[in-house]
Structures are given as structure tokens and as C-alpha cells.
N, C-alpha and C positions, 0 to 999 in steps of 0.2 A: 591712298589709292590713286592710281593714275586717272587723269581726266581723259575722256574720249577725245581723240583728235578731231578738229573741225573737218568737215567733208573735204575741203580743198587740200588740207594737210594730209589727210588719209590718201587721197588720190595721188598727191605728189610723192608719196612714199611707196607707190606700187612699182615693182621692177620694170614693167613694160612702159612706164612713163618716165623712166630715167634716160636722159640724153647720154650719160656716160655708158649705160649698158647698151644702148643702140650702137654707139661708137665701138665699144669693146667687142660685142658680138659680131659686128661687121668686120672688125679687124681680124677676128678669129677665122671668119669665112674667107676673107681675102688671103690670109696667110696659108690656109689650107689649099686654096687654088694655086698660089705661088709655089707651095711645097711640091705639088705635082708637076708643075711646069719646070721648076728649077732642078728637079731630080736628074733630068737628062744632062744638065750642065754641071752636075755635082757641086751645086752651090746651095747654101742656106739663104734665106731671105736677107738677113743682115749682110752676108757676104756679097749678095747681088747688089745691094745698095752701095757698098763700097766700090764695087766694080763700076757701077753707073757713074759714080763721082769721078773715078779715074778715067773712064772712057770719055767723059766730058773734058777733062784736063789731067794729063799725066803729070807725074812728079809733084805730088802734093805732100805737105807735112801731115803728120798725124793730127796735129791740132786743127789744121784746115779741114781735114776729112771729118773730124769730130764736130766742128762747128756746123758744117754742111748737113750732117746727119743727126744733130742734137744728141750726140753720144760723148761720154767722157772717155779719157784715155784708158782708164781701167777696164772699160767695156770693150773698147776698140782694139787694144793691144793684143789680147789673145786671138781675136778674130783675124787680125792682120798676120799673126804668126801662122795661123792655119792656112791662110791664103798663100803665104810664102812657102810653107811646106808642100802645098799643092802645086807649086811652080808657077803661080799666076802673077805674083808681085815679088819685088825685092825691097828690102829695107836697108837704108844706109844713113849714117849720120850726115847732117848738113855740114858742108865745109865752112860756111860762114858762122854757124852757131852749132856746136857739137851737141848741145842739149836737144836740138830738134832732130827728128827722124823723118827722112823723106821716103815716101812710098812711090815706087815706080812699077809700071806694068812690065811684065816680061813678054817675050814673043808669044808665049802660050796665052797670057792674059789678054793681049791685043787680039789674038785669033778667036778667043772666046766670044768677042763682041759680035761677030758674024753669026755665031750659033745662037746667040741670045736675041737676035733681031726680031724674031716673031713673037716674043713674049708679050710686049705691050699690045700687039694686035689681038692676041688670044685673051688677054685681060679685058680689052675693050669689048670683045664679043660677049664675054661672060657678064660684064656689067649691064649689057643690054639696054643702053640708052643712047640717044643721039650724041654726036660730037659736041653740039652746043650745050646739051644737058650735062655732059661729062665735064666740059670746061667750067660751067657755072658751079657745079658741085665742087670741083677742084678749088676754085676761087673761094667758095664759102668755107671749105675746110681749112684753107690757109689762113683766112681771116679769123676763124674760130681758134686756131692754134696761136695766132698772135694775141688775140684777146685774152686767152687763158694764160699765156706767158706773162702778159702785163699784170693780170690779176694776181698771179703767183708771186710776183716781185713785190 
């Protein structure tokens, strides 16, 4: 027969007390908001992230983009192919190392940046916290990701 869990253990196993669930359900809410905003751009959220990386610096290798987004090439390649089919990026083999694929923005991909310019502001309004609070939360989440990454290694 199972022993009853001590009170602290019982509390720690409640769904609403799980940090992972708070992060997961927040991610779902954030993705739902982004889905609505990105529909006008005809982008999915992962595609938007790739575009953000390329708007920061064009002509990046698939591995560079993957490192920046914490995605492996198996996840990234089909996403990049869809962006290429949409006419937003082009893919070509690197001349120095043909094993590498360089992703570049097309004119349409560069033009999409102006259309996406108000997305961060709309997200900021939805978050409904001050700029200082948002920056602090951003810093805490980045630190949490680093800590979890170290623990997983």
C-alpha cells in the first residue's frame, strides 16, 4: 500500500504549483496571441523567429540560425523550405564549404520587416506591464533558460 505523501510533497505535485506548467500555459497564450498577429504576415511563429534572426543579420548559415533559435537542422530545414517557397528567403550552398547552406532574405523578405514592425508593440500592450518590468522578466527568463540548459548537460 502506498504511503500518503507528506503535505509538502502533496502540494508540490499540484498542477498549479508547477513552474513548468506556468511556463507552458504562458507559452500557449503567447503563441495564440502571435498566431493572430502573424496571420496578416502569413507567417507562423517559428517562421517569424527565423525572419527576426535574418532581419538582424542577413546571409546566415542554417547552423547559425539553429544556434540562435535553439533548433536543430531537422526542425529548421522544412521551415526554411516553406519560407523559400513563400519567396521570403533563398537557400544556397556556401562557396567556402559546400556542406553549409546560407540563408538570405529576398526583396520580399526584407519588405516584410516593415509590415512586422508593429508586432512587438502589440505584444508589449498585451503583456500589460511596464518596460522595466518587461526587461526584468526577460532577463529572468533568459537566466532560467541558461540554468536549465546547464542542469540538462
